[in-house]
C-alpha positions in Angstrom: 0.0 -0.2 -0.1 1.2 3.3 -0.8 -0.3 3.5 2.7 2.4 1.6 3.9 5.7 3.7 3.1 8.3 2.4 4.9 11.8 3.6 6.0 13.3 1.9 3.3 11.2 3.9 0.9 13.5 7.0 1.8 16.4 5.0 -0.1 18.5 7.1 1.2 21.9 5.5 -0.5 20.5 6.0 -3.9 22.6 7.3 -6.3 21.5 10.6 -8.0 21.9 10.3 -12.2 20.5 13.0 -14.6 16.9 13.0 -15.1 15.2 11.6 -18.2 14.4 14.1 -20.4 10.9 13.2 -21.7 8.2 15.4 -23.8 4.7 16.1 -22.4 2.1 13.5 -23.7 -1.3 13.7 -24.8 -3.7 12.2 -22.8 -5.0 9.0 -24.1 -8.2 7.7 -24.8 -10.7 5.8 -23.1 -9.7 2.2 -23.0 -12.1 -0.3 -24.8 -14.5 -2.0 -23.2 -13.1 -5.0 -21.4 -15.2 -8.1 -21.4 -13.7 -9.9 -19.5 -14.2 -8.1 -16.2 -17.5 -7.3 -15.3 -20.0 -5.4 -14.0 -18.1 -2.4 -16.4 -19.0 1.1 -16.7 -21.1 2.0 -13.8 -22.6 4.9 -12.4 -22.5 5.8 -8.7 -25.1 8.7 -7.6 -24.7 9.2 -3.8 -26.5 11.9 -1.6 -25.3 12.1 2.2 -25.9 14.7 5.1 -23.1 14.7 8.3 -23.6 15.3 11.5 -22.1 18.6 13.3 -18.6 17.1 13.4 -18.8 15.2 10.1 -17.9 12.0 11.5 -21.6 10.4 10.5 -23.1 10.6 7.7 -26.4 9.0 6.0 -28.1 9.0 2.9 -28.7 7.0 -0.6 -26.4 4.9 -3.1 -27.6 4.3 -6.4 -25.3 2.6 -8.9 -25.8 1.7 -12.4 -23.5 -1.0 -14.5 -23.3 -3.2 -17.5 -22.9 -6.6 -18.2 -19.5 -6.3 -20.2 -19.1 -10.2 -20.0 -20.7 -12.9 -22.5 -21.4 -14.5 -19.5 -25.3 -13.6 -18.1 -24.7 -11.9 -14.3 -27.1 -13.4 -12.1 -25.8 -11.2 -9.0 -23.5 -8.6 -8.1 -21.4 -8.1 -4.9 -20.8 -4.7 -3.1 -17.7 -4.6 -0.9 -18.2 -2.7 1.8 -14.2 -2.3 2.9 -14.3 0.0 6.1 -16.6 -2.8 8.1 -13.2 -4.4 8.8 -12.2 -1.4 11.1 -15.8 -2.7 13.1 -17.0 -5.6 15.0 -18.3 -8.1 12.5 -21.6 -8.6 12.6 -22.7 -6.6 15.6 -21.0 -3.6 15.5 -20.0 -2.2 11.8 -19.3 0.8 11.0 -20.9 0.9 7.3 -24.7 -0.5 7.2 -27.0 -0.7 4.4 -30.1 -1.0 3.8 -33.7 -0.5 2.0 -32.0 -2.0 -1.0 -33.9 -1.7 -4.5 -33.3 -3.3 -7.8 -32.1 -6.8 -6.2 -32.0 -8.9 -3.0 -29.2 -8.5 -0.5 -27.8 -11.6 1.4 -26.1 -11.7 4.8 -22.8 -9.9 4.8 -19.6 -12.1 4.4 -16.0 -12.2 4.4 -15.7 -10.3 7.6 -18.8 -8.1 6.8 -17.0 -6.8 3.7 -18.6 -8.4 1.1 -22.5 -8.3 0.3 -24.1 -10.1 -2.7 -26.9 -8.9 -4.3 -29.2 -10.9 -6.6 -30.5 -9.4 -9.4 -34.0 -9.8 -10.4 -33.2 -11.8 -13.9 -30.0 -13.0 -14.9 -28.5 -9.8 -16.7 -27.1 -10.4 -20.2 -24.3 -8.9 -22.2 -24.2 -5.3 -22.6 -27.5 -4.9 -20.7 -27.7 -2.6 -17.9 -29.1 -3.0 -14.2 -29.0 -0.3 -11.5 -29.3 -0.8 -7.6 -30.0 1.6 -5.0 -29.8 1.5 -1.3 -29.9 3.5 2.2 -26.3 4.2 3.7 -25.0 4.6 6.7 -21.2 5.3 7.5 -19.8 6.1 11.1 -16.1 6.9 11.3 -13.9 5.3 13.8 -12.0 7.0 16.5 -7.8 7.0 15.0 -5.6 9.0 12.3 -6.3 6.2 9.4 -7.4 6.3 6.1 -10.9 5.5 7.4 -10.5 7.0 10.8 -10.8 10.3 12.8 -8.1 12.6 14.3 -9.8 15.0 17.0 -11.9 17.4 14.7 -10.3 15.4 11.5 -12.2 13.0 9.6 -10.6 11.0 7.1 -13.3 8.7 4.5 -11.5 6.2 2.5 -13.3 3.2 1.1 -16.6 4.3 2.9 -18.9 4.2 -0.6 -19.7 0.7 -0.9 -18.1 -0.4 -4.9 -18.9 -3.3 -7.1 -16.5 -6.0 -6.5 -14.9 -7.1 -10.3 -16.0 -10.7 -11.9 -13.0 -12.1 -14.2 -12.2 -15.2 -15.8 -11.1 -16.4 -12.3 -15.0 -15.5 -11.0 -15.7 -13.2 -8.3 -12.8 -11.4 -6.7 -13.7 -11.1 -2.8 -10.4 -11.1 -1.0 -9.9 -10.5 2.2 -8.9 -6.5 3.7 -5.5 -6.1 4.7 -4.4 -3.4 7.0 -1.0 -4.2 5.4 -1.3 -3.6 2.1 -4.2 -3.0 -0.1 -7.3 -5.4 -1.3 -8.7 -3.1 -3.6 -10.0 -4.5 -7.4 -12.3 -2.0 -9.1 -13.0 -1.0 -12.7 -13.3 2.6 -14.1 -16.4 4.0 -13.1 -18.3 7.7 -12.4 -19.4 9.3 -9.0 -21.5 11.9 -8.4 -21.5 12.6 -4.8 -23.3 15.3 -2.8 -22.3 15.7 0.5 -24.4 18.2 2.9 -22.0 19.3 5.8 -21.8 22.2 8.6 -20.2 25.6 6.8 -17.5 25.2 9.2 -16.2 22.1 7.8 -14.2 21.8 4.8 -14.4 18.8 2.6 -11.9 18.0 -0.2 -12.5 14.8 -2.2 -12.5 12.9 -5.4 -13.3 14.8 -8.4 -14.0 18.5 -9.0 -16.3 20.1 -6.3 -18.6 22.8 -6.0 -19.9 24.2 -2.8 -23.0 26.4 -2.8 -25.5 27.2 0.2 -27.2 24.8 1.8 -29.5 24.8 5.0 -29.2 27.5 7.7 -25.3 27.0 8.5 -24.9 24.0 6.3 -23.3 23.5 2.8 -23.6 21.4 -0.1 -20.2 20.0 -1.5 -21.0 18.5 -5.0 -18.1 16.6 -6.2 -18.3 14.7 -9.8 -15.4 12.6 -10.7 -15.0 10.7 -14.1 -13.5 7.9 -14.7 -11.8 6.7 -11.6 -12.2 3.9 -9.7 -12.9 5.2 -6.3 -14.1 8.2 -4.0 -12.6 9.4 -1.1 -13.6 12.5 1.1 -12.2 14.1 4.5 -14.3 16.3 6.9 -13.0 18.9 9.1 -11.6 22.5 10.1 -8.8 22.3 7.6 -6.8 25.2 6.9 -6.4 25.3 2.6 -4.0 26.7 0.2 -4.3 26.4 -3.7 -1.3 26.3 -6.6 -1.5 25.8 -10.2 1.1 23.5 -11.8 3.3 24.4 -14.6 1.6 21.9 -17.0 -2.1 23.7 -15.7 -3.2 21.3 -12.9 -5.1 22.7 -9.8 -3.6 21.5 -6.4 -5.1 21.8 -3.1 -3.7 21.3 0.2 -5.6 20.9 3.0 -3.9 20.8 6.7 -4.5 19.9 10.0 -3.8 22.6 12.9 -0.7 21.3 13.7 1.3 21.4 10.7 3.1 24.5 9.6 1.5 27.0 6.8 5.5 26.5 5.3 5.1 22.7 5.3 2.1 23.1 3.5 3.8 25.2 1.0 6.3 23.0 0.2 4.5 20.3 0.0 2.2 22.1 -2.8 5.3 22.7 -4.1 6.5 19.5 -4.3 2.7 17.8 -5.6 2.7 20.6 -8.7 6.0 19.1 -9.7 5.4 15.5 -8.8 2.0 15.9 -11.3 3.6 17.3 -14.3 6.8 15.2 -13.9 4.6 11.8 -13.8 2.6 13.1 -16.2 5.1 13.4 -18.7 6.4 9.8 -18.3 3.2 7.8 -18.1 0.7 10.5 -20.1 -1.2 13.5 -19.1 -3.1 13.6 -15.4 -6.5 13.1 -17.0 -8.4 15.2 -13.7 -8.7 18.7 -13.3 -7.0 19.2 -9.8 -5.6 16.9 -6.9 -6.5 17.4 -3.4 -3.8 16.4 -0.4 -4.8 16.0 2.6 -2.1 16.4 5.6 -2.0 14.9 9.0 1.4 14.1 10.4 -0.9 11.5 12.8 -1.1 9.3 10.2 0.6 6.1 11.2 1.5 5.5 7.4 3.3 8.0 5.3 0.6 8.2 3.0 -2.8 6.8 1.0 -3.6 7.3 -2.1 -7.3 7.8 -4.0 -8.4 9.2 -7.4 -7.3 12.7 -7.3 -7.1 12.9 -3.4 -4.5 11.7 -1.2 -3.7 11.5 2.6 -0.2 11.8 3.4 2.1 12.9 6.3 4.7 15.8 5.8 7.0 13.8 3.5 7.8 15.2 0.0 9.1 11.3 -0.7 5.7 10.2 0.4 3.6 12.7 -1.7 5.7 12.1 -4.7 5.1 8.4 -4.2 1.2 8.5 -3.6 0.7 10.7 -6.5 2.4 8.3 -8.7 0.0 6.2 -7.6 -2.5 8.0 -9.6 -1.1 6.4 -12.6 -0.3 3.3 -11.1 -3.7 1.8 -10.1 -5.6 5.1 -10.2 -5.6 4.8 -14.1 -3.4 1.8 -15.2 -5.4 -0.7 -12.5 -4.3 -3.7 -11.2 -5.4 -6.6 -8.6 -3.9 -5.2 -5.4 -4.6 -8.3 -3.1 -2.8 -10.3 -6.3 -0.4 -8.6 -7.6 0.5 -5.6 -5.2 4.0 -5.7 -7.4 2.2 -3.9 -10.2 1.2 -0.8 -8.5 3.3 -0.2 -5.6 6.6 -1.2 -7.1 5.7 0.9 -10.1 5.2 3.5 -7.9 8.4 3.5 -6.3 10.2 2.9 -9.2 8.3 6.3 -10.6 9.2 7.8 -7.3 12.8 7.2 -8.2 12.9 8.6 -11.1 11.0 12.0 -10.0 14.1 12.4 -7.2 16.8 11.6 -10.2 17.8 8.0 -8.2 18.9 5.5 -10.3 18.9 2.5 -8.2 22.7 1.6 -8.9 23.8 -1.7 -7.2 20.3 -1.9 -5.4 19.6 -5.1 -6.7 22.8 -6.3 -5.3 21.7 -6.3 -1.2 19.1 -8.4 -2.2 18.5 -11.6 0.3 15.4 -13.6 -0.4 13.8 -15.3 3.0 12.6 -18.7 1.3 12.9 -20.2 -1.7 8.6 -19.4 -1.9 9.4 -15.5 -1.6 8.6 -13.8 -5.5 8.0 -10.2 -6.1 5.3 -11.0 -7.5 3.8 -13.0 -4.4 0.1 -11.8 -3.2 -1.1 -10.0 -0.2 -2.0 -13.7 1.3 1.7 -14.2 1.6 2.7 -10.7 2.6 0.1 -10.6 5.7 1.5 -14.0 6.8 5.4 -12.5 6.5 4.2 -8.6 7.0 7.9 -8.0 7.9 8.9 -8.7 4.4 6.4 -6.5 2.5 7.9 -3.3 2.1 11.4 -4.8 1.5 10.6 -7.2 -1.0 7.5 -5.4 -2.9 8.7 -1.9 -2.7 12.5 -2.2 -2.1 13.0 -5.2 -4.4 10.1 -4.3 -7.1 11.9 -1.3 -7.9 15.2 -2.6 -7.8 13.7 -5.0 -10.5 12.6 -2.1 -13.0 15.6 -0.6 -12.8 17.7 -3.5 -13.7 15.0 -3.8 -16.5 15.9 -0.4 -17.5 19.8 -1.1 -17.7 19.0 -4.2 -19.6 16.6 -2.6 -22.0 18.6 0.6 -22.1 17.2 4.1 -20.5 15.2 5.5 -24.2 13.9 1.5 -24.6 12.3 1.4 -20.8 11.0 5.3 -21.1 9.3 4.5 -23.8 8.2 0.8 -22.3 6.7 2.6 -19.7 5.0 5.4 -21.4 3.4 3.2 -23.8 2.3 0.5 -21.7 0.3 3.2 -19.5 -1.1 4.3 -22.6 -2.3 1.0 -23.6 -3.5 0.2 -20.3 -5.4 3.2 -19.5 -8.3 3.0 -17.7 -8.2 -0.4 -17.9 -6.5 -3.3 -15.8 -2.8 -4.5 -15.8 -1.6 -8.0 -15.2 2.1 -9.3 -14.7 1.6 -11.5 -18.3 0.7 -8.0 -19.9 3.7 -6.2 -18.3 6.2 -9.4 -19.0 4.6 -9.1 -22.6 5.5 -5.8 -23.4 8.7 -5.9 -21.9 9.7 -8.7 -24.3 8.6 -6.9 -27.1 10.7 -3.8 -26.1 13.4 -6.1 -26.1 12.9 -7.4 -29.2 15.2 -10.8 -30.2 17.0 -10.4 -26.4 15.5 -12.7 -24.6 14.0 -11.8 -21.0 13.3 -15.3 -19.3 16.1 -15.4 -17.4 15.7 -11.9 -16.5 12.4 -12.9 -15.0 13.8 -16.0 -13.5 16.3 -13.9 -11.6 14.0 -11.5 -10.2 11.5 -14.0 -9.1 8.5 -12.1 -11.2 6.0 -14.9 -12.0 3.1 -14.9 -14.2 
């Protein structure tokens, strides 16, 4: 999880080299409809009203979706990820009720998965909608879903559709060590009714209008994103615009200085521009950065929305996740290497770090340890997660750059992002793209040496 930036991430021993000069690329077109993964083309419409502190929200959510697969869709699953933070089943922070468009069954997978049976199987290219009342109670604790004093951080709180692909439904358990998230590109239209005294940064582009006396309606619209997150509290806000024209809003808690916020704003502007130049133009109009030094992690990313401590390393990493997982998706539970290592590699590029000789320090703990191991493995070997997935993972990509040559690797990373824009990346996809870039030079021994399976 970008959520889990470790000390190793700072790469104190990294060698500084001259940055690769890459011109700004035009944004990619929308990806073709994926017939392997369903339900797709989802649209979420949400209206929520908060209490006086922003720690409790109630309202309604509606989801329209299409079965993009040739196999009929008899049911869908909602992921209520934040129920991990409660006591299942007696006290869960996310509750849903009064369903329309389908029949809800009992919560499963630690109360984080909910099967909704459709009235009739949905054939390919047909659409359907479900709706339900939604209640959110933010628990205590400075976390991606948590409350730090007057400040509320509300990540993964909206129920989102699970993915069914060639291996079936993905109903993996929540992991606090990394991420379990796997969702397809969707549109969100969210209206948040809250006290005017609370700032409410959110995914997408927001417009504030007066509500009832003493209240504000924040209307956030986000197209082509995988999730939606927001925060609520008496944040102090500053705003800037990057050289490439991206608006960045930085929100800070009262314990963070204005100079720290300004420094992070500068980092965010520069990092967005740098990542855009390497992987394709940032496709959203703005990014919100929410700062709190009480987070137990370095940072956590959501579409257009980042939670962070004051750390330029962590922020550059989280913003790189806008491309790797946000734009170029993956199954984070099955293959965390595809977003965490790629994001750490992008962060190294931003800081002009070449990772010279970093693979020389690799020591495997066991014969079963792989760069491409799943979160099931890393949850059982949590002390190795950051070292291997982040550290060894980015070192493997530095080694691949040395194997292919800098120009070829630069072009590979850009073309790979473009070809998977708004889609889903897999390890076989990336290996095939890298082999194509390598031409007649076989990469078989490279994958074996770096334990990249798939």
